Steps between C-alpha positions, in 0.01 A plus 500: 500500500391642835317309772180696410507362150563136608194483718164571358345810646146495634320759291155439633332837512786655304416480128744783418795309657395174331473663159837675544674177606336301216599759234856532642554125497343465154745760376784292649612770738618456854406767754854639480497514121161676494620735774796607288262575207242700691729615703416395855629249748451125476344505851243764398374273220475209745313713755249617234451146371435373851260791579729645768540830316252697296623578148506853370366616163860566382610150598194356316565699183867393502407139560242512219775625263764249603260205490321615180157488666191667357376672812429191710692625803363849459146365515590310822675792662190647670430162668857451618517485879762429758432163661599557862237300692530132566304274256247408767418869568471637143121449469421661837513866384231423243286339769550804730409738212169328444413437864220684676630407846819341617512332838800355671532247774841451651495322837873546561567864381319819577440709183754783450265794569404352837853416614674693775864599445620247757298219331630595153861497629448157653351357178772651281768385745390137473630482147842328488788733413314827573696758686371753758615784269296365211190469719530858620551626138202297375246610750549856365 
């Protein structure tokens, strides 16, 4: 059993991944065993369950067949998204989408469009572990 299967995965906002994991576990399959039946890698199944990779239609159809599902995953496929933002930030895009005006107040950092190249280099250079080469490539 992999480390991904030992720890419960947070599937908040990832109903596809939660349904896949629940159906796989109900069928008594490990990620590796399911991967050999689909066929795909164990890590791909884990990434999809955790919302780190978007499932394809072919993957979904194969998973439906292997797990004897009646279209549950297929119905959830259109809502499957990759969860890449931190939990605290996930609601913000919805707020931005509905906002008429967005104002920002940052007493310690000048907004990007108003920054001079020298200021931007100084801000980026203050991050621990950042190299001069990375800064020059980033300012692009």
